[in-house]
MDAnalysis code that builds the backbone (N, CA, C; Angstrom):
import MDAnalysis as mda
import numpy as np

u = mda.Universe.empty(399, n_residues=133, atom_resindex=np.repeat(np.arange(133), 3), trajectory=True)
u.add_TopologyAttr("name", ["N", "CA", "C"] * 133)
u.add_TopologyAttr("resid", np.arange(1, 134))
u.add_TopologyAttr("resname", ["MET", "ASP", "THR", "ILE", "PRO", "GLN", "LEU", "LYS", "PRO", "PHE", "VAL", "LYS", "GLN", "TYR", "THR", "VAL", "LEU", "LEU", "SER", "THR", "ARG", "ARG", "GLN", "ASP", "GLY", "THR", "LEU", "ALA", "ASP", "THR", "PRO", "VAL", "HIS", "ILE", "ALA", "VAL", "GLU", "GLY", "ASP", "HIS", "ALA", "TYR", "ILE", "ARG", "THR", "PHE", "SER", "SER", "ALA", "TRP", "LYS", "VAL", "GLU", "ARG", "MET", "ARG", "ASN", "HIS", "PRO", "VAL", "VAL", "ARG", "LEU", "ALA", "PRO", "CYS", "THR", "VAL", "ARG", "GLY", "ARG", "PRO", "THR", "GLY", "PRO", "ARG", "ILE", "GLU", "ALA", "HIS", "ALA", "ARG", "LEU", "LEU", "PRO", "ALA", "GLY", "SER", "LYS", "GLU", "ASP", "ILE", "HIS", "ALA", "SER", "ARG", "MET", "LEU", "SER", "ARG", "LYS", "TYR", "PRO", "ALA", "THR", "GLN", "GLY", "VAL", "LEU", "VAL", "PRO", "LEU", "ALA", "HIS", "ARG", "LEU", "LYS", "ARG", "ASP", "ARG", "THR", "LEU", "HIS", "TYR", "GLU", "ILE", "ARG", "PRO", "ILE", "GLU", "ASN", "GLY", "PRO"])
u.atoms.positions = np.array([
    [-59.929, -82.364, 92.318],
    [-60.705, -81.426, 91.548],
    [-62.028, -82.085, 91.159],
    [-63.118, -81.401, 91.381],
    [-64.431, -81.927, 91.037],
    [-64.667, -81.829, 89.530],
    [-65.402, -82.804, 89.026],
    [-65.739, -82.817, 87.616],
    [-66.820, -81.780, 87.353],
    [-66.665, -80.984, 86.300],
    [-67.680, -79.985, 85.980],
    [-68.917, -80.670, 85.398],
    [-70.092, -80.043, 85.536],
    [-71.342, -80.684, 85.098],
    [-71.364, -81.148, 83.646],
    [-70.744, -80.377, 82.730],
    [-70.765, -80.768, 81.316],
    [-70.060, -82.091, 81.069],
    [-69.047, -82.408, 81.889],
    [-68.272, -83.632, 81.667],
    [-68.735, -84.825, 82.504],
    [-69.637, -84.607, 83.457],
    [-70.086, -85.719, 84.311],
    [-70.616, -86.928, 83.531],
    [-71.390, -86.733, 82.440],
    [-71.866, -87.897, 81.710],
    [-70.751, -88.730, 81.065],
    [-69.552, -88.185, 80.955],
    [-68.454, -88.870, 80.269],
    [-67.479, -89.585, 81.204],
    [-67.612, -89.366, 82.506],
    [-66.642, -89.920, 83.465],
    [-66.586, -91.433, 83.390],
    [-67.728, -92.103, 83.423],
    [-67.757, -93.572, 83.397],
    [-68.106, -94.121, 82.028],
    [-68.235, -93.243, 81.053],
    [-68.581, -93.648, 79.702],
    [-67.424, -94.385, 79.051],
    [-67.691, -95.530, 78.413],
    [-66.632, -96.286, 77.764],
    [-66.183, -95.620, 76.458],
    [-67.154, -95.177, 75.666],
    [-66.854, -94.561, 74.373],
    [-67.674, -93.291, 74.218],
    [-67.090, -92.283, 73.582],
    [-67.825, -91.056, 73.276],
    [-67.718, -90.793, 71.781],
    [-68.727, -90.090, 71.277],
    [-68.738, -89.748, 69.856],
    [-68.113, -88.374, 69.692],
    [-66.966, -88.333, 69.027],
    [-66.267, -87.095, 68.736],
    [-66.697, -86.633, 67.343],
    [-67.284, -85.440, 67.285],
    [-67.719, -84.881, 66.003],
    [-66.803, -83.722, 65.636],
    [-66.148, -83.856, 64.494],
    [-65.236, -82.822, 64.004],
    [-65.784, -82.267, 62.695],
    [-65.420, -81.021, 62.397],
    [-65.984, -80.340, 61.232],
    [-65.065, -80.495, 60.025],
    [-65.681, -80.924, 58.915],
    [-64.961, -81.004, 57.641],
    [-64.879, -79.626, 57.011],
    [-64.103, -79.510, 55.916],
    [-63.956, -78.237, 55.210],
    [-65.301, -77.698, 54.722],
    [-66.192, -78.607, 54.311],
    [-67.499, -78.158, 53.779],
    [-68.498, -77.846, 54.885],
    [-68.096, -78.022, 56.159],
    [-68.960, -77.691, 57.286],
    [-69.730, -78.854, 57.870],
    [-69.759, -79.991, 57.171],
    [-70.480, -81.142, 57.711],
    [-69.652, -81.776, 58.846],
    [-70.342, -82.503, 59.709],
    [-69.658, -83.138, 60.836],
    [-69.264, -84.571, 60.505],
    [-68.098, -84.968, 60.945],
    [-67.614, -86.345, 60.820],
    [-67.552, -86.922, 62.239],
    [-68.260, -88.022, 62.454],
    [-68.336, -88.624, 63.787],
    [-67.372, -89.801, 63.918],
    [-66.683, -89.853, 65.058],
    [-65.742, -90.927, 65.344],
    [-65.886, -91.338, 66.802],
    [-66.145, -92.629, 67.097],
    [-66.154, -93.062, 68.493],
    [-64.710, -93.122, 69.012],
    [-64.469, -92.555, 70.196],
    [-63.143, -92.542, 70.804],
    [-63.262, -92.815, 72.307],
    [-62.160, -93.234, 72.896],
    [-62.082, -93.349, 74.353],
    [-61.770, -91.980, 74.936],
    [-62.210, -91.764, 76.171],
    [-62.003, -90.469, 76.820],
    [-61.694, -90.700, 78.299],
    [-60.805, -89.874, 78.819],
    [-60.510, -89.880, 80.253],
    [-60.775, -88.465, 80.767],
    [-61.677, -88.367, 81.742],
    [-62.069, -87.067, 82.282],
    [-61.307, -86.766, 83.558],
    [-60.881, -85.498, 83.661],
    [-60.198, -85.046, 84.868],
    [-60.630, -83.617, 85.165],
    [-61.525, -83.458, 86.136],
    [-61.957, -82.129, 86.542],
    [-62.688, -81.377, 85.467],
    [-62.062, -80.299, 84.946],
    [-62.716, -79.428, 83.968],
    [-62.282, -79.709, 82.521],
    [-61.588, -80.837, 82.315],
    [-61.148, -81.187, 80.967],
    [-61.082, -82.701, 80.817],
    [-60.836, -83.145, 79.596],
    [-60.736, -84.568, 79.297],
    [-59.627, -84.783, 78.285],
    [-59.248, -86.039, 78.083],
    [-58.179, -86.366, 77.140],
    [-58.656, -87.434, 76.163],
    [-58.172, -87.327, 74.910],
    [-58.370, -88.373, 73.915],
    [-57.018, -88.630, 73.247],
    [-56.916, -89.768, 72.563],
    [-55.667, -90.166, 71.889],
    [-56.026, -90.574, 70.457],
    [-55.105, -90.320, 69.518],
    [-55.319, -90.710, 68.134],
    [-53.986, -90.886, 67.400],
    [-54.047, -91.545, 66.248],
    [-52.911, -91.631, 65.326],
    [-52.666, -90.253, 64.732],
    [-51.438, -89.915, 64.454],
    [-51.154, -88.616, 63.818],
    [-51.659, -88.564, 62.378],
    [-51.858, -89.733, 61.751],
    [-52.320, -89.768, 60.359],
    [-53.844, -89.816, 60.240],
    [-54.565, -89.799, 61.354],
    [-56.018, -89.857, 61.305],
    [-56.589, -88.565, 60.727],
    [-57.665, -88.683, 59.972],
    [-58.296, -87.512, 59.348],
    [-58.760, -86.509, 60.380],
    [-59.173, -87.000, 61.565],
    [-59.682, -86.071, 62.584],
    [-58.611, -85.104, 63.061],
    [-57.329, -85.454, 62.927],
    [-56.247, -84.559, 63.332],
    [-56.266, -83.296, 62.478],
    [-56.377, -83.465, 61.175],
    [-56.429, -82.302, 60.282],
    [-57.694, -81.494, 60.534],
    [-58.824, -82.205, 60.734],
    [-60.081, -81.482, 60.977],
    [-60.006, -80.683, 62.278],
    [-59.408, -81.240, 63.343],
    [-59.298, -80.507, 64.613],
    [-58.304, -79.356, 64.500],
    [-57.289, -79.505, 63.658],
    [-56.340, -78.408, 63.438],
    [-57.043, -77.233, 62.743],
    [-57.875, -77.550, 61.754],
    [-58.590, -76.520, 61.015],
    [-59.761, -75.921, 61.783],
    [-60.436, -76.749, 62.552],
    [-61.631, -76.336, 63.307],
    [-61.550, -76.964, 64.711],
    [-60.915, -76.300, 65.677],
    [-60.704, -76.904, 66.996],
    [-61.971, -77.037, 67.852],
    [-63.082, -76.451, 67.427],
    [-64.320, -76.624, 68.190],
    [-64.953, -77.947, 67.730],
    [-65.158, -78.851, 68.699],
    [-65.684, -80.184, 68.424],
    [-66.942, -80.396, 69.257],
    [-67.605, -81.505, 68.989],
    [-68.767, -81.901, 69.793],
    [-68.516, -83.280, 70.342],
    [-69.006, -83.522, 71.550],
    [-68.891, -84.826, 72.212],
    [-70.276, -85.288, 72.645],
    [-70.517, -86.574, 72.530],
    [-71.759, -87.157, 73.018],
    [-71.474, -88.564, 73.520],
    [-72.131, -88.977, 74.594],
    [-71.995, -90.389, 75.001],
    [-72.487, -91.263, 73.849],
    [-71.870, -92.430, 73.674],
    [-72.290, -93.293, 72.575],
    [-71.971, -94.753, 72.885],
    [-72.477, -95.619, 72.016],
    [-72.155, -97.040, 72.097],
    [-70.770, -97.240, 71.487],
    [-70.229, -98.433, 71.605],
    [-68.914, -98.733, 71.024],
    [-68.921, -98.540, 69.511],
    [-70.050, -98.760, 68.875],
    [-70.160, -98.612, 67.424],
    [-70.456, -97.187, 66.981],
    [-70.635, -96.245, 67.956],
    [-70.816, -94.846, 67.606],
    [-72.237, -94.330, 67.573],
    [-73.213, -95.094, 68.107],
    [-74.589, -94.595, 68.162],
    [-74.739, -93.696, 69.387],
    [-75.108, -92.419, 69.201],
    [-75.239, -91.510, 70.334],
    [-76.290, -92.007, 71.332],
    [-75.977, -91.858, 72.621],
    [-76.914, -92.282, 73.669],
    [-77.265, -91.141, 74.619],
    [-76.811, -89.948, 74.318],
    [-77.085, -88.814, 75.183],
    [-76.863, -87.506, 74.460],
    [-77.089, -86.397, 75.168],
    [-76.940, -85.082, 74.544],
    [-75.469, -84.746, 74.235],
    [-75.295, -83.911, 73.219],
    [-73.959, -83.455, 72.811],
    [-73.570, -82.213, 73.589],
    [-72.256, -82.047, 73.763],
    [-71.726, -80.798, 74.286],
    [-70.705, -80.260, 73.270],
    [-70.487, -78.988, 73.295],
    [-69.485, -78.370, 72.428],
    [-68.227, -78.151, 73.259],
    [-67.071, -78.383, 72.646],
    [-65.804, -78.281, 73.372],
    [-64.708, -77.791, 72.443],
    [-63.608, -77.420, 73.046],
    [-62.420, -76.970, 72.309],
    [-61.342, -78.048, 72.443],
    [-60.782, -78.486, 71.320],
    [-59.727, -79.501, 71.311],
    [-58.373, -78.818, 71.158],
    [-57.434, -79.186, 72.037],
    [-56.079, -78.613, 71.975],
    [-55.076, -79.744, 71.937],
    [-54.216, -79.728, 70.892],
    [-53.159, -80.727, 70.778],
    [-52.126, -80.492, 71.861],
    [-51.778, -81.556, 72.599],
    [-50.763, -81.442, 73.641],
    [-49.388, -81.626, 73.026],
    [-48.411, -80.818, 73.431],
    [-47.064, -80.952, 72.871],
    [-46.480, -82.345, 73.147],
    [-45.931, -82.977, 72.123],
    [-45.363, -84.318, 72.253],
    [-44.258, -84.347, 73.310],
    [-44.326, -85.311, 74.198],
    [-43.307, -85.487, 75.227],
    [-43.437, -84.556, 76.406],
    [-44.408, -83.658, 76.391],
    [-44.583, -82.728, 77.514],
    [-45.187, -83.455, 78.717],
    [-45.155, -82.802, 79.867],
    [-45.763, -83.377, 81.070],
    [-47.243, -83.635, 80.854],
    [-47.902, -82.702, 80.164],
    [-49.337, -82.868, 79.862],
    [-49.578, -84.092, 78.978],
    [-48.735, -84.276, 77.985],
    [-48.841, -85.401, 77.063],
    [-48.683, -86.720, 77.815],
    [-47.686, -86.801, 78.656],
    [-47.436, -88.015, 79.444],
    [-48.579, -88.262, 80.409],
    [-49.070, -87.197, 81.029],
    [-50.200, -87.324, 81.960],
    [-51.438, -87.835, 81.246],
    [-51.731, -87.298, 80.060],
    [-52.884, -87.746, 79.273],
    [-52.761, -89.230, 78.939],
    [-51.579, -89.643, 78.549],
    [-51.343, -91.056, 78.237],
    [-51.607, -91.936, 79.449],
    [-51.133, -91.517, 80.597],
    [-51.344, -92.285, 81.833],
    [-52.808, -92.348, 82.227],
    [-53.513, -91.220, 82.054],
    [-54.947, -91.190, 82.390],
    [-55.739, -92.173, 81.534],
    [-55.454, -92.191, 80.226],
    [-56.150, -93.103, 79.329],
    [-55.778, -94.551, 79.629],
    [-54.506, -94.812, 79.904],
    [-54.051, -96.167, 80.220],
    [-54.659, -96.676, 81.520],
    [-54.847, -95.778, 82.468],
    [-55.431, -96.151, 83.751],
    [-56.905, -96.507, 83.596],
    [-57.620, -95.745, 82.765],
    [-59.055, -96.001, 82.582],
    [-59.296, -97.232, 81.692],
    [-58.462, -97.422, 80.692],
    [-58.613, -98.526, 79.729],
    [-57.322, -99.337, 79.705],
    [-57.028, -100.134, 80.733],
    [-55.728, -100.817, 80.805],
    [-55.418, -101.729, 79.620],
    [-56.397, -102.482, 79.141],
    [-56.125, -103.407, 78.042],
    [-56.021, -102.667, 76.691],
    [-57.008, -101.862, 76.375],
    [-57.010, -101.223, 75.063],
    [-56.014, -100.073, 74.972],
    [-56.118, -99.085, 75.843],
    [-55.241, -97.906, 75.766],
    [-53.886, -98.142, 76.437],
    [-53.814, -99.126, 77.329],
    [-52.547, -99.420, 77.979],
    [-51.651, -100.334, 77.176],
    [-52.261, -101.232, 76.361],
    [-51.472, -102.225, 75.627],
    [-51.759, -102.203, 74.117],
    [-53.007, -102.447, 73.741],
    [-53.346, -102.643, 72.327],
    [-53.134, -101.405, 71.454],
    [-53.623, -100.256, 71.873],
    [-53.491, -99.038, 71.059],
    [-52.036, -98.617, 70.925],
    [-51.263, -98.530, 72.033],
    [-49.846, -98.186, 71.848],
    [-49.091, -99.178, 70.945],
    [-49.435, -100.455, 71.048],
    [-48.807, -101.464, 70.182],
    [-49.181, -101.217, 68.727],
    [-50.454, -100.938, 68.471],
    [-50.891, -100.655, 67.102],
    [-50.196, -99.409, 66.545],
    [-50.006, -98.395, 67.382],
    [-49.320, -97.177, 66.934],
    [-47.865, -97.494, 66.580],
    [-47.207, -98.349, 67.373],
    [-45.823, -98.711, 67.087],
    [-45.721, -99.527, 65.800],
    [-46.636, -100.497, 65.653],
    [-46.611, -101.351, 64.470],
    [-46.908, -100.548, 63.210],
    [-47.774, -99.583, 63.316],
    [-48.125, -98.744, 62.165],
    [-47.041, -97.682, 61.913],
    [-46.137, -97.540, 62.876],
    [-45.060, -96.549, 62.820],
    [-45.640, -95.133, 62.667],
    [-46.659, -94.899, 63.471],
    [-47.363, -93.624, 63.457],
    [-47.208, -92.982, 64.831],
    [-47.121, -91.661, 64.852],
    [-47.013, -90.965, 66.126],
    [-48.341, -90.983, 66.861],
    [-48.271, -91.018, 68.172],
    [-49.459, -90.955, 69.018],
    [-49.654, -89.510, 69.449],
    [-50.851, -88.998, 69.233],
    [-51.173, -87.633, 69.636],
    [-52.240, -87.650, 70.733],
    [-52.093, -86.752, 71.688],
    [-53.087, -86.595, 72.748],
    [-53.674, -85.195, 72.639],
    [-54.979, -85.125, 72.879],
    [-55.681, -83.853, 72.850],
    [-56.356, -83.618, 74.191],
    [-56.318, -82.355, 74.611],
    [-57.090, -81.938, 75.765],
    [-58.404, -81.401, 75.229],
    [-59.503, -81.823, 75.830],
    [-60.839, -81.382, 75.435],
    [-61.431, -80.577, 76.591],
    [-61.761, -79.309, 76.324],
    [-62.371, -78.427, 77.339],
    [-63.733, -77.966, 76.845],
    [-64.789, -78.251, 77.630],
    [-66.125, -77.796, 77.229],
    [-66.198, -76.284, 77.097],
    [-66.995, -75.856, 76.142],
    [-67.283, -74.437, 75.950],
    [-68.531, -74.164, 76.781],
    [-68.501, -73.079, 77.523],
    [-69.580, -72.762, 78.469],
    [-70.977, -72.887, 77.877],
    [-71.224, -72.258, 76.750],
    [-72.565, -72.296, 76.160],
    [-72.557, -73.189, 74.942],
    [-72.639, -74.510, 75.177],
    [-72.647, -75.487, 74.092],
    [-73.916, -75.382, 73.261],
    [-74.110, -76.309, 72.285],
    [-75.268, -76.250, 71.379],
    [-76.579, -76.481, 72.083],
])
């Protein structure tokens, strides 16, 4: 499957800036790893992270290429975030995609940190919205 134009800048990107909407409408930015596959992408997070509640309340998010520290380096796109059901084929596939792209961090360190913290690992599918900002 070919990568859609909106996601092409993120295919080889190490970190992207995920912007989620707070209750008051302001954006909260978080640098995250991303794995792109065709017309969608995957991200992973702790279940206790604040962005989980923000994405549940407002599933429309923004993505931008960024540095590891979160400084944007390119234009933002608007996308829809969907929580993948735990243990589903999609969830397992998302985990494998992230582990394949980031073998040390997402393959070893992040899963270990999630186990040590005794927190559930959540995967989200990110699909660009046709007419972004």
